[in-house]
C-alpha positions in Angstrom: 0.0 0.0 0.0 1.4 3.4 -0.9 0.3 6.4 1.2 1.7 9.8 0.3 1.9 13.0 2.4 2.9 13.7 5.9 0.7 12.9 8.9 0.7 14.1 12.5 2.5 11.6 14.8 0.1 9.5 16.9 0.7 9.0 20.6 1.7 5.5 21.7 -1.4 5.3 23.9 -3.7 6.2 21.0 -1.9 3.7 18.7 -2.1 1.0 21.3 -5.9 1.7 21.8 -6.5 1.5 18.1 -4.5 -1.7 17.7 -6.5 -3.2 20.5 -9.7 -2.2 18.8 -8.6 -3.8 15.6 -7.7 -7.0 17.5 -11.0 -7.1 19.5 -13.0 -6.7 16.3 -11.0 -9.5 14.5 -11.5 -11.8 17.5 -15.2 -11.0 17.8 -15.8 -11.6 14.1 -13.7 -14.8 14.0 -15.7 -16.1 17.0 -19.0 -15.0 15.4 -19.8 -13.3 18.7 -22.2 -10.5 17.8 -22.2 -9.0 21.4 -18.4 -8.6 21.2 -18.6 -7.2 17.7 -21.1 -4.6 18.9 -18.7 -3.4 21.7 -16.4 -2.2 18.9 -19.2 -0.2 17.1 -20.6 3.2 18.0 -24.0 2.5 19.6 -25.7 5.3 17.7 -28.2 5.7 14.8 -25.5 7.8 13.2 -23.0 4.9 12.8 -22.3 4.3 9.1 -21.3 1.0 7.5 -20.7 0.5 3.7 -20.3 -3.2 2.9 -18.2 -4.8 0.2 -21.1 -4.8 -2.2 -21.8 -1.0 -1.7 -24.8 -1.4 0.5 -25.0 1.4 3.0 -26.3 0.5 6.5 -27.1 3.3 8.9 -27.1 2.9 12.7 -25.8 0.3 15.1 -29.1 -1.7 15.0 -28.9 -2.0 11.2 -25.3 -3.1 11.4 -26.1 -5.7 14.1 -28.8 -7.2 11.8 -26.5 -7.2 8.8 -23.7 -9.0 10.7 -26.2 -11.5 12.3 -27.6 -12.3 8.9 -24.1 -13.0 7.7 -23.2 -15.2 10.6 -26.2 -17.4 10.0 -24.8 -18.2 6.6 -21.4 -19.2 8.0 -20.2 -22.4 9.6 -16.9 -20.7 10.5 -15.3 -17.3 10.0 -11.8 -16.0 10.4 -10.8 -12.3 10.0 -7.2 -11.2 9.8 -5.9 -7.7 9.2 -3.2 -7.9 6.5 -2.0 -4.3 6.8 -3.2 -1.1 8.5 -2.2 2.5 8.8 -3.6 4.8 11.5 -3.8 8.5 10.9 -4.8 10.9 13.7 -7.2 13.7 12.6 -8.4 16.1 15.3 -10.2 13.9 17.9 -10.5 11.0 15.5 -8.3 8.4 13.9 -8.7 7.5 10.2 -7.5 4.0 9.3 -6.9 2.3 6.0 -5.8 -1.2 5.3 -6.6 -4.6 3.9 -8.1 -7.6 5.6 -8.9 -11.2 4.6 -11.9 -13.2 5.6 -11.8 -16.9 5.4 -15.4 -18.1 5.4 -16.5 -21.7 5.9 -20.0 -22.2 4.5 -22.7 -24.5 5.8 -22.1 -26.7 2.7 -18.4 -27.2 3.7 -17.2 -24.8 1.0 -14.5 -22.3 1.9 -14.2 -18.8 0.4 -11.7 -16.1 0.8 -12.6 -12.5 0.7 -9.9 -9.8 0.7 -11.1 -6.2 1.3 -9.7 -2.7 1.3 -11.2 -0.8 4.1 -11.3 2.7 5.5 -12.8 3.6 8.8 -13.1 6.4 11.4 -12.6 5.8 15.1 -13.1 7.9 18.1 -12.5 7.5 21.8 -15.9 7.7 23.5 -16.4 7.0 27.2 -12.7 6.0 27.5 -12.7 3.3 24.8 -11.9 3.4 21.1 -14.8 2.5 18.7 -15.6 2.6 15.0 -17.9 5.4 14.0 -17.7 4.7 10.3 -16.6 1.6 8.4 -16.3 1.3 4.6 -15.0 -1.8 2.8 -14.8 -2.9 -0.8 -13.8 -6.3 -2.2 -10.4 -6.6 -3.9 
């Protein structure tokens, strides 16, 4: 991934918090644990998610339903972040990276989906959460 331009340095505490958020989200998705997934998401009707197919989902409740519907179709799921860059912007952090899903279907099929994603994170009530998530399939 090539990123041009200079960015403001990120504090080690903020970087650690964002890395922990990424890991919590990957673990929750890989365990197909909707409650843990939702701890990573802004619990607001203003949360925005754009899926790999371009579908826009508004609000935490809509996101929950979307993920639950996806989990029902999976026998197993593994999410791994391949690369990520965190960029502090005012009181938020923008992130861009790639991730790979390995999806075991109910029919014993296995699919791999690699996505490029961008998201916006904020620290709310002492914890880092996603406030916008956008992905598209590579």
